[in-house]
PDB file with one MODEL, atoms N, CA, C and O in Angstrom:
MODEL        1
ATOM      1  N   UNK A   1     102.048 116.091 126.930  1.00  0.00           N
ATOM      2  CA  UNK A   1     101.207 114.708 125.336  1.00  0.00           C
ATOM      3  C   UNK A   1     100.471 114.202 126.828  1.00  0.00           C
ATOM      4  O   UNK A   1     100.694 114.357 128.029  1.00  0.00           O
ATOM      5  N   UNK A   2      99.480 113.518 125.984  1.00  0.00           N
ATOM      6  CA  UNK A   2      98.479 112.307 126.595  1.00  0.00           C
ATOM      7  C   UNK A   2      99.279 111.082 125.825  1.00  0.00           C
ATOM      8  O   UNK A   2      99.917 111.017 124.774  1.00  0.00           O
ATOM      9  N   UNK A   3      98.996 110.316 126.675  1.00  0.00           N
ATOM     10  CA  UNK A   3      99.515 108.531 126.960  1.00  0.00           C
ATOM     11  C   UNK A   3     100.081 108.093 125.989  1.00  0.00           C
ATOM     12  O   UNK A   3     101.261 107.810 125.780  1.00  0.00           O
ATOM     13  N   UNK A   4      98.409 107.999 124.867  1.00  0.00           N
ATOM     14  CA  UNK A   4      97.420 107.956 124.336  1.00  0.00           C
ATOM     15  C   UNK A   4      97.935 108.704 122.359  1.00  0.00           C
ATOM     16  O   UNK A   4      97.848 108.164 121.256  1.00  0.00           O
ATOM     17  N   UNK A   5      98.294 109.709 122.668  1.00  0.00           N
ATOM     18  CA  UNK A   5      98.873 109.984 121.378  1.00  0.00           C
ATOM     19  C   UNK A   5     100.341 110.240 121.542  1.00  0.00           C
ATOM     20  O   UNK A   5     100.933 110.651 120.545  1.00  0.00           O
ATOM     21  N   UNK A   6     100.834 110.109 122.351  1.00  0.00           N
ATOM     22  CA  UNK A   6     102.276 109.544 122.004  1.00  0.00           C
ATOM     23  C   UNK A   6     102.512 107.370 122.019  1.00  0.00           C
ATOM     24  O   UNK A   6     103.512 106.677 121.831  1.00  0.00           O
ATOM     25  N   UNK A   7     101.320 107.070 122.276  1.00  0.00           N
ATOM     26  CA  UNK A   7     101.657 105.703 121.379  1.00  0.00           C
ATOM     27  C   UNK A   7     101.041 105.737 120.120  1.00  0.00           C
ATOM     28  O   UNK A   7     101.056 104.664 119.517  1.00  0.00           O
ATOM     29  N   UNK A   8     100.403 106.868 119.461  1.00  0.00           N
ATOM     30  CA  UNK A   8      99.147 106.814 118.470  1.00  0.00           C
ATOM     31  C   UNK A   8     101.261 107.134 117.070  1.00  0.00           C
ATOM     32  O   UNK A   8     101.863 106.423 116.266  1.00  0.00           O
ATOM     33  N   UNK A   9     101.464 108.570 117.645  1.00  0.00           N
ATOM     34  CA  UNK A   9     102.854 108.471 117.422  1.00  0.00           C
ATOM     35  C   UNK A   9     103.694 107.610 116.991  1.00  0.00           C
ATOM     36  O   UNK A   9     104.004 107.333 115.833  1.00  0.00           O
ATOM     37  N   UNK A  10     104.192 107.033 118.358  1.00  0.00           N
ATOM     38  CA  UNK A  10     105.173 106.180 117.722  1.00  0.00           C
ATOM     39  C   UNK A  10     104.911 105.319 117.266  1.00  0.00           C
ATOM     40  O   UNK A  10     105.935 104.703 116.970  1.00  0.00           O
ATOM     41  N   UNK A  11     103.349 104.405 116.751  1.00  0.00           N
ATOM     42  CA  UNK A  11     103.067 103.529 116.042  1.00  0.00           C
ATOM     43  C   UNK A  11     103.316 104.478 114.842  1.00  0.00           C
ATOM     44  O   UNK A  11     104.399 104.234 114.309  1.00  0.00           O
ATOM     45  N   UNK A  12     102.604 105.519 114.247  1.00  0.00           N
ATOM     46  CA  UNK A  12     103.100 106.205 112.894  1.00  0.00           C
ATOM     47  C   UNK A  12     104.247 106.077 112.290  1.00  0.00           C
ATOM     48  O   UNK A  12     104.273 105.735 111.107  1.00  0.00           O
ATOM     49  N   UNK A  13     105.673 106.389 113.166  1.00  0.00           N
ATOM     50  CA  UNK A  13     107.393 106.042 113.311  1.00  0.00           C
ATOM     51  C   UNK A  13     106.997 105.208 112.870  1.00  0.00           C
ATOM     52  O   UNK A  13     106.864 105.028 111.660  1.00  0.00           O
ATOM     53  N   UNK A  14     106.696 104.458 113.765  1.00  0.00           N
ATOM     54  CA  UNK A  14     107.344 102.649 113.373  1.00  0.00           C
ATOM     55  C   UNK A  14     106.724 101.996 112.283  1.00  0.00           C
ATOM     56  O   UNK A  14     107.311 101.177 111.576  1.00  0.00           O
ATOM     57  N   UNK A  15     105.201 102.446 112.090  1.00  0.00           N
ATOM     58  CA  UNK A  15     105.055 102.043 110.321  1.00  0.00           C
ATOM     59  C   UNK A  15     105.996 102.393 109.518  1.00  0.00           C
ATOM     60  O   UNK A  15     106.609 101.813 108.621  1.00  0.00           O
ATOM     61  N   UNK A  16     106.032 103.659 110.070  1.00  0.00           N
ATOM     62  CA  UNK A  16     106.963 104.116 108.820  1.00  0.00           C
ATOM     63  C   UNK A  16     108.473 103.700 108.062  1.00  0.00           C
ATOM     64  O   UNK A  16     108.828 103.676 106.883  1.00  0.00           O
ATOM     65  N   UNK A  17     109.041 103.442 109.137  1.00  0.00           N
ATOM     66  CA  UNK A  17     109.942 103.135 109.490  1.00  0.00           C
ATOM     67  C   UNK A  17     109.794 101.852 108.784  1.00  0.00           C
ATOM     68  O   UNK A  17     110.301 101.717 107.670  1.00  0.00           O
ATOM     69  N   UNK A  18     109.376 101.246 109.144  1.00  0.00           N
ATOM     70  CA  UNK A  18     108.837  99.570 108.596  1.00  0.00           C
ATOM     71  C   UNK A  18     108.593  99.991 107.043  1.00  0.00           C
ATOM     72  O   UNK A  18     108.745  99.050 106.264  1.00  0.00           O
ATOM     73  N   UNK A  19     108.382 100.743 106.687  1.00  0.00           N
ATOM     74  CA  UNK A  19     107.673 100.712 104.967  1.00  0.00           C
ATOM     75  C   UNK A  19     108.959 101.387 104.030  1.00  0.00           C
ATOM     76  O   UNK A  19     109.120 100.994 102.874  1.00  0.00           O
ATOM     77  N   UNK A  20     109.852 102.430 104.628  1.00  0.00           N
ATOM     78  CA  UNK A  20     110.909 102.558 104.540  1.00  0.00           C
ATOM     79  C   UNK A  20     111.814 101.115 104.681  1.00  0.00           C
ATOM     80  O   UNK A  20     112.195 100.612 103.624  1.00  0.00           O
ATOM     81  N   UNK A  21     111.970 100.815 105.251  1.00  0.00           N
ATOM     82  CA  UNK A  21     112.729 100.005 105.603  1.00  0.00           C
ATOM     83  C   UNK A  21     113.081  98.574 104.129  1.00  0.00           C
ATOM     84  O   UNK A  21     114.055  98.130 103.522  1.00  0.00           O
ATOM     85  N   UNK A  22     111.080  98.284 104.191  1.00  0.00           N
ATOM     86  CA  UNK A  22     111.595  97.506 102.933  1.00  0.00           C
ATOM     87  C   UNK A  22     111.775  97.896 101.649  1.00  0.00           C
ATOM     88  O   UNK A  22     112.214  97.263 100.689  1.00  0.00           O
ATOM     89  N   UNK A  23     111.163  99.649 101.788  1.00  0.00           N
ATOM     90  CA  UNK A  23     111.931  99.880  99.870  1.00  0.00           C
ATOM     91  C   UNK A  23     113.164 100.011  99.983  1.00  0.00           C
ATOM     92  O   UNK A  23     113.799  99.467  99.080  1.00  0.00           O
ATOM     93  N   UNK A  24     113.880 100.642 100.923  1.00  0.00           N
ATOM     94  CA  UNK A  24     115.436 100.686 100.797  1.00  0.00           C
ATOM     95  C   UNK A  24     116.101  99.090 100.581  1.00  0.00           C
ATOM     96  O   UNK A  24     116.640  98.725  99.537  1.00  0.00           O
ATOM     97  N   UNK A  25     115.911  98.130 101.971  1.00  0.00           N
ATOM     98  CA  UNK A  25     116.360  97.025 102.137  1.00  0.00           C
ATOM     99  C   UNK A  25     115.572  95.328 101.489  1.00  0.00           C
ATOM    100  O   UNK A  25     115.970  94.276 100.988  1.00  0.00           O
ATOM    101  N   UNK A  26     114.403  95.896 101.868  1.00  0.00           N
ATOM    102  CA  UNK A  26     113.710  94.835 102.155  1.00  0.00           C
ATOM    103  C   UNK A  26     113.883  93.823 100.262  1.00  0.00           C
ATOM    104  O   UNK A  26     114.175  94.283  99.158  1.00  0.00           O
ATOM    105  N   UNK A  27     113.540  92.387 100.698  1.00  0.00           N
ATOM    106  CA  UNK A  27     114.309  91.163  99.136  1.00  0.00           C
ATOM    107  C   UNK A  27     113.124  91.090  98.773  1.00  0.00           C
ATOM    108  O   UNK A  27     112.186  91.648  99.343  1.00  0.00           O
ATOM    109  N   UNK A  28     113.043  90.295  97.648  1.00  0.00           N
ATOM    110  CA  UNK A  28     111.935  89.797  96.615  1.00  0.00           C
ATOM    111  C   UNK A  28     111.304  88.569  97.074  1.00  0.00           C
ATOM    112  O   UNK A  28     110.151  88.633  97.502  1.00  0.00           O
ATOM    113  N   UNK A  29     112.129  87.087  97.022  1.00  0.00           N
ATOM    114  CA  UNK A  29     111.575  86.313  97.133  1.00  0.00           C
ATOM    115  C   UNK A  29     112.275  85.682  98.077  1.00  0.00           C
ATOM    116  O   UNK A  29     113.503  85.744  98.011  1.00  0.00           O
ATOM    117  N   UNK A  30     111.617  84.919  99.187  1.00  0.00           N
ATOM    118  CA  UNK A  30     112.212  84.433 100.418  1.00  0.00           C
ATOM    119  C   UNK A  30     112.444  85.329 102.009  1.00  0.00           C
ATOM    120  O   UNK A  30     112.325  84.327 102.714  1.00  0.00           O
ATOM    121  N   UNK A  31     112.563  85.896 102.516  1.00  0.00           N
ATOM    122  CA  UNK A  31     112.356  87.227 103.436  1.00  0.00           C
ATOM    123  C   UNK A  31     110.609  87.194 103.729  1.00  0.00           C
ATOM    124  O   UNK A  31     109.679  87.528 102.996  1.00  0.00           O
ATOM    125  N   UNK A  32     110.632  86.555 105.346  1.00  0.00           N
ATOM    126  CA  UNK A  32     108.790  86.074 105.480  1.00  0.00           C
ATOM    127  C   UNK A  32     109.315  87.698 106.115  1.00  0.00           C
ATOM    128  O   UNK A  32     108.356  88.285 105.613  1.00  0.00           O
ATOM    129  N   UNK A  33     109.803  88.407 106.556  1.00  0.00           N
ATOM    130  CA  UNK A  33     109.221  89.875 106.963  1.00  0.00           C
ATOM    131  C   UNK A  33     109.027  91.585 106.359  1.00  0.00           C
ATOM    132  O   UNK A  33     108.420  92.605 106.687  1.00  0.00           O
ATOM    133  N   UNK A  34     110.322  90.942 104.876  1.00  0.00           N
ATOM    134  CA  UNK A  34     110.883  92.444 104.853  1.00  0.00           C
ATOM    135  C   UNK A  34     110.350  92.415 102.840  1.00  0.00           C
ATOM    136  O   UNK A  34     110.578  93.214 101.932  1.00  0.00           O
ATOM    137  N   UNK A  35     109.536  90.979 102.888  1.00  0.00           N
ATOM    138  CA  UNK A  35     109.332  91.078 101.755  1.00  0.00           C
ATOM    139  C   UNK A  35     108.356  90.871 101.170  1.00  0.00           C
ATOM    140  O   UNK A  35     108.230  90.235 100.124  1.00  0.00           O
ATOM    141  N   UNK A  36     107.216  91.623 102.067  1.00  0.00           N
ATOM    142  CA  UNK A  36     105.502  92.291 101.301  1.00  0.00           C
ATOM    143  C   UNK A  36     105.969  93.702 101.727  1.00  0.00           C
ATOM    144  O   UNK A  36     107.065  93.916 102.245  1.00  0.00           O
ATOM    145  N   UNK A  37     105.187  94.495 101.506  1.00  0.00           N
ATOM    146  CA  UNK A  37     105.194  96.147 102.309  1.00  0.00           C
ATOM    147  C   UNK A  37     104.289  96.163 103.773  1.00  0.00           C
ATOM    148  O   UNK A  37     104.352  96.896 104.759  1.00  0.00           O
ATOM    149  N   UNK A  38     103.346  94.895 103.395  1.00  0.00           N
ATOM    150  CA  UNK A  38     102.612  95.370 104.342  1.00  0.00           C
ATOM    151  C   UNK A  38     103.046  94.096 105.938  1.00  0.00           C
ATOM    152  O   UNK A  38     102.555  94.043 107.066  1.00  0.00           O
ATOM    153  N   UNK A  39     103.774  93.551 105.493  1.00  0.00           N
ATOM    154  CA  UNK A  39     104.545  92.824 106.894  1.00  0.00           C
ATOM    155  C   UNK A  39     105.207  93.593 107.309  1.00  0.00           C
ATOM    156  O   UNK A  39     104.932  94.046 108.420  1.00  0.00           O
ATOM    157  N   UNK A  40     106.377  94.078 106.587  1.00  0.00           N
ATOM    158  CA  UNK A  40     107.619  94.731 107.180  1.00  0.00           C
ATOM    159  C   UNK A  40     106.563  95.951 107.857  1.00  0.00           C
ATOM    160  O   UNK A  40     106.799  96.222 109.034  1.00  0.00           O
ATOM    161  N   UNK A  41     105.483  96.657 107.228  1.00  0.00           N
ATOM    162  CA  UNK A  41     104.891  97.882 107.933  1.00  0.00           C
ATOM    163  C   UNK A  41     104.591  98.040 108.929  1.00  0.00           C
ATOM    164  O   UNK A  41     104.952  98.886 109.747  1.00  0.00           O
ATOM    165  N   UNK A  42     103.187  96.448 109.053  1.00  0.00           N
ATOM    166  CA  UNK A  42     103.269  95.741 110.734  1.00  0.00           C
ATOM    167  C   UNK A  42     103.831  95.903 111.579  1.00  0.00           C
ATOM    168  O   UNK A  42     103.514  96.410 112.655  1.00  0.00           O
ATOM    169  N   UNK A  43     105.105  95.346 111.096  1.00  0.00           N
ATOM    170  CA  UNK A  43     106.123  94.953 112.322  1.00  0.00           C
ATOM    171  C   UNK A  43     106.888  96.193 112.673  1.00  0.00           C
ATOM    172  O   UNK A  43     107.480  96.206 113.752  1.00  0.00           O
ATOM    173  N   UNK A  44     106.943  97.210 111.902  1.00  0.00           N
ATOM    174  CA  UNK A  44     106.960  98.654 112.552  1.00  0.00           C
ATOM    175  C   UNK A  44     106.348  98.777 113.140  1.00  0.00           C
ATOM    176  O   UNK A  44     106.888  99.317 114.105  1.00  0.00           O
ATOM    177  N   UNK A  45     105.238  98.618 113.332  1.00  0.00           N
ATOM    178  CA  UNK A  45     103.890  99.422 113.977  1.00  0.00           C
ATOM    179  C   UNK A  45     103.697  98.629 115.361  1.00  0.00           C
ATOM    180  O   UNK A  45     103.344  99.189 116.399  1.00  0.00           O
ATOM    181  N   UNK A  46     103.902  97.605 115.277  1.00  0.00           N
ATOM    182  CA  UNK A  46     103.865  96.955 116.661  1.00  0.00           C
ATOM    183  C   UNK A  46     105.150  97.468 117.542  1.00  0.00           C
ATOM    184  O   UNK A  46     105.366  98.041 118.610  1.00  0.00           O
ATOM    185  N   UNK A  47     106.043  96.775 116.168  1.00  0.00           N
ATOM    186  CA  UNK A  47     107.441  98.111 117.458  1.00  0.00           C
ATOM    187  C   UNK A  47     107.371  99.183 118.024  1.00  0.00           C
ATOM    188  O   UNK A  47     107.684  99.764 119.063  1.00  0.00           O
ATOM    189  N   UNK A  48     106.877  99.307 117.074  1.00  0.00           N
ATOM    190  CA  UNK A  48     106.512 101.258 117.814  1.00  0.00           C
ATOM    191  C   UNK A  48     104.783 101.092 118.363  1.00  0.00           C
ATOM    192  O   UNK A  48     103.814 101.850 118.405  1.00  0.00           O
ATOM    193  N   UNK A  49     104.994  99.970 118.652  1.00  0.00           N
ATOM    194  CA  UNK A  49     103.907 100.024 120.176  1.00  0.00           C
ATOM    195  C   UNK A  49     104.546  99.782 121.374  1.00  0.00           C
ATOM    196  O   UNK A  49     104.061 100.158 122.441  1.00  0.00           O
ATOM    197  N   UNK A  50     105.601  99.183 121.292  1.00  0.00           N
ATOM    198  CA  UNK A  50     106.458  97.920 122.445  1.00  0.00           C
ATOM    199  C   UNK A  50     107.546  99.650 122.476  1.00  0.00           C
ATOM    200  O   UNK A  50     108.188 100.102 123.425  1.00  0.00           O
ATOM    201  N   UNK A  51     107.436 100.030 121.563  1.00  0.00           N
ATOM    202  CA  UNK A  51     108.577 100.897 122.467  1.00  0.00           C
ATOM    203  C   UNK A  51     108.818 102.120 123.174  1.00  0.00           C
ATOM    204  O   UNK A  51     109.880 102.463 123.695  1.00  0.00           O
ATOM    205  N   UNK A  52     107.251 103.024 123.129  1.00  0.00           N
ATOM    206  CA  UNK A  52     106.981 104.013 124.014  1.00  0.00           C
ATOM    207  C   UNK A  52     106.786 103.094 126.010  1.00  0.00           C
ATOM    208  O   UNK A  52     107.139 103.584 127.082  1.00  0.00           O
ATOM    209  N   UNK A  53     106.061 101.609 125.729  1.00  0.00           N
ATOM    210  CA  UNK A  53     106.163 101.149 127.077  1.00  0.00           C
ATOM    211  C   UNK A  53     107.478 100.381 127.796  1.00  0.00           C
ATOM    212  O   UNK A  53     107.573  99.440 128.583  1.00  0.00           O
ATOM    213  N   UNK A  54     108.101 100.951 127.362  1.00  0.00           N
ATOM    214  CA  UNK A  54     109.389 100.493 127.822  1.00  0.00           C
ATOM    215  C   UNK A  54     110.507 101.883 128.069  1.00  0.00           C
ATOM    216  O   UNK A  54     111.555 101.456 128.553  1.00  0.00           O
ATOM    217  N   UNK A  55     110.533 103.107 127.901  1.00  0.00           N
ATOM    218  CA  UNK A  55     110.820 104.459 128.125  1.00  0.00           C
ATOM    219  C   UNK A  55     110.147 105.077 128.920  1.00  0.00           C
ATOM    220  O   UNK A  55     110.693 105.693 129.835  1.00  0.00           O
ATOM    221  N   UNK A  56     108.644 105.057 128.743  1.00  0.00           N
ATOM    222  CA  UNK A  56     107.558 105.860 129.500  1.00  0.00           C
ATOM    223  C   UNK A  56     107.393 105.865 130.940  1.00  0.00           C
ATOM    224  O   UNK A  56     107.221 104.676 131.213  1.00  0.00           O
ATOM    225  N   UNK A  57     107.367 106.253 131.564  1.00  0.00           N
ATOM    226  CA  UNK A  57     106.964 105.823 133.002  1.00  0.00           C
ATOM    227  C   UNK A  57     105.673 105.497 133.049  1.00  0.00           C
ATOM    228  O   UNK A  57     104.759 106.023 132.416  1.00  0.00           O
ATOM    229  N   UNK A  58     105.592 104.248 134.132  1.00  0.00           N
ATOM    230  CA  UNK A  58     103.949 104.035 134.541  1.00  0.00           C
ATOM    231  C   UNK A  58     103.673 104.790 134.820  1.00  0.00           C
ATOM    232  O   UNK A  58     104.432 105.667 135.232  1.00  0.00           O
ATOM    233  N   UNK A  59     102.176 104.909 134.746  1.00  0.00           N
ATOM    234  CA  UNK A  59     101.775 105.654 135.623  1.00  0.00           C
ATOM    235  C   UNK A  59     100.862 105.367 137.510  1.00  0.00           C
ATOM    236  O   UNK A  59     100.122 104.613 138.142  1.00  0.00           O
ATOM    237  N   UNK A  60     101.647 106.599 137.589  1.00  0.00           N
ATOM    238  CA  UNK A  60     100.636 106.161 139.298  1.00  0.00           C
ATOM    239  C   UNK A  60      98.946 105.762 139.239  1.00  0.00           C
ATOM    240  O   UNK A  60      97.918 106.179 138.706  1.00  0.00           O
ATOM    241  N   UNK A  61      99.339 104.811 140.039  1.00  0.00           N
ATOM    242  CA  UNK A  61      97.819 104.114 140.554  1.00  0.00           C
ATOM    243  C   UNK A  61      97.296 105.487 142.355  1.00  0.00           C
ATOM    244  O   UNK A  61      98.153 105.912 143.130  1.00  0.00           O
ATOM    245  N   UNK A  62      96.591 105.631 142.405  1.00  0.00           N
ATOM    246  CA  UNK A  62      95.811 106.750 143.289  1.00  0.00           C
ATOM    247  C   UNK A  62      95.022 105.408 144.157  1.00  0.00           C
ATOM    248  O   UNK A  62      94.135 104.694 143.687  1.00  0.00           O
ATOM    249  N   UNK A  63      95.652 105.305 145.602  1.00  0.00           N
ATOM    250  CA  UNK A  63      95.329 105.354 146.460  1.00  0.00           C
ATOM    251  C   UNK A  63      93.811 105.396 146.688  1.00  0.00           C
ATOM    252  O   UNK A  63      93.151 106.422 146.528  1.00  0.00           O
ATOM    253  N   UNK A  64      93.172 103.925 147.167  1.00  0.00           N
ATOM    254  CA  UNK A  64      91.675 104.357 147.217  1.00  0.00           C
ATOM    255  C   UNK A  64      90.981 103.592 148.698  1.00  0.00           C
ATOM    256  O   UNK A  64      90.369 102.586 148.340  1.00  0.00           O
ATOM    257  N   UNK A  65      90.931 103.725 149.755  1.00  0.00           N
ATOM    258  CA  UNK A  65      90.341 103.275 150.499  1.00  0.00           C
ATOM    259  C   UNK A  65      88.713 103.356 150.757  1.00  0.00           C
ATOM    260  O   UNK A  65      87.943 104.316 150.812  1.00  0.00           O
ATOM    261  N   UNK A  66      88.428 101.236 150.956  1.00  0.00           N
ATOM    262  CA  UNK A  66      87.445 101.451 151.372  1.00  0.00           C
ATOM    263  C   UNK A  66      86.708 101.201 152.593  1.00  0.00           C
ATOM    264  O   UNK A  66      85.557 101.618 152.716  1.00  0.00           O
TER     265      UNK A  66
ENDMDL
END
């Protein structure tokens, strides 16, 4: 699977998880992250973007001779 496809997949899953968390556990007043659906979904998407960088191996660079 392409690396970019994995990132898109993880971002979508993270956004869905953030929305689900807001829907199930989000508070009404006083919460910065879970108080509104768009902030919870956005934070979930950002975390979904960061996770593949921790678990996927770094692509190898090829040596170029100059």
